[in-house]
C-alpha positions in Angstrom: 15.9 15.5 1.9 13.3 12.7 2.2 9.6 13.6 2.6 7.1 12.1 5.0 5.5 10.1 2.5 9.3 9.2 1.1 10.0 7.7 4.8 6.8 6.0 5.2 6.8 4.4 1.7 10.9 3.2 2.5 9.8 2.3 6.1 6.9 -0.2 4.8 9.6 -1.6 2.3 11.8 -2.8 4.2 9.2 -4.4 7.0 7.8 -6.2 3.3 11.8 -6.9 2.7 11.4 -5.6 -0.4 14.1 -4.1 -3.0 13.0 -0.9 -5.0 13.2 -3.0 -7.6 10.7 -5.5 -6.5 8.3 -2.7 -5.4 8.7 -1.0 -8.8 7.3 -4.3 -10.5 4.6 -4.6 -7.6 2.9 -1.3 -8.4 4.0 -1.3 -12.1 6.5 2.0 -11.3 9.7 2.7 -12.6 12.7 2.1 -10.1 14.2 5.3 -10.4 10.8 7.0 -9.8 10.3 4.8 -6.6 13.9 6.4 -4.9 13.0 9.8 -6.0 9.9 9.3 -4.2 11.7 7.5 -0.3 14.6 10.8 -1.4 13.8 14.1 -2.7 11.2 16.0 -1.3 9.4 18.3 -4.8 8.5 14.6 -5.9 4.2 14.5 -5.3 2.6 11.5 -7.0 -0.8 11.2 -8.8 -3.5 9.3 -6.7 -3.1 6.6 -9.5 0.3 5.9 -8.2 0.0 6.3 -4.8 -3.0 3.6 -4.9 -1.0 1.3 -7.0 1.9 1.6 -4.2 -1.0 1.3 -1.2 -1.6 -1.9 -2.8 1.5 -3.4 -3.2 2.1 -2.4 0.1 -1.2 -3.6 1.9 -2.2 -0.2 3.3 -4.5 2.0 2.5 -3.3 5.3 0.2 -5.1 7.9 3.1 -2.1 6.3 5.1 0.8 7.9 2.8 -1.8 11.5 2.6 -1.9 11.6 6.5 0.8 13.1 7.9 0.1 12.7 11.5 0.2 9.2 11.4 3.6 7.7 11.3 2.9 3.8 11.0 -0.4 2.0 9.4 -3.3 2.1 11.6 -5.9 -1.0 11.6 -8.5 1.2 9.8 -5.3 1.5 6.9 -5.0 -2.1 6.4 -8.9 -2.5 7.0 -9.9 0.0 3.6 -6.8 -1.7 1.9 -8.7 -5.5 2.6 -11.6 -4.0 1.6 -10.1 -2.6 -1.8 -8.6 -6.0 -2.3 -11.3 -8.0 -1.8 -14.0 -5.5 -4.3 -11.6 -6.4 -7.4 -12.1 -10.4 -6.0 -14.9 -12.5 -8.5 -18.1 -13.6 -7.2 -16.5 -17.4 -6.4 -13.6 -15.6 -4.6 -15.8 -13.5 -2.7 -18.0 -16.4 -1.6 -15.1 -18.4 -0.2 -13.9 -15.4 1.6 -17.4 -15.2 3.3 -17.6 -18.8 4.1 -13.8 -19.0 5.9 -15.5 -15.5 7.8 -18.4 -17.0 9.2 -16.3 -20.5 10.0 -13.7 -17.9 11.9 -16.7 -16.2 13.5 -18.1 -19.6 14.6 
């Protein structure tokens, strides 16, 4: 029996047209582990594994933890965007700021 976490992972994965294998490669996890997360009740992933899945699926790790949320809300997407922004080098951040300034005009 799948858990709420498993359902969320499966829905996001399928929404992005990713196979288990493709998501596993993106998140640097094994395909069998992802299958377990999606289909078994006993799996409790570490914070690092949740963060890797969140990065691969474009949401915040908080989305997976919150039981009352079924689909990603804007705040989950914003948190994921900011986490990705923080990983950029200085030059890429500056380019992104310029794009944002242009979009505001």
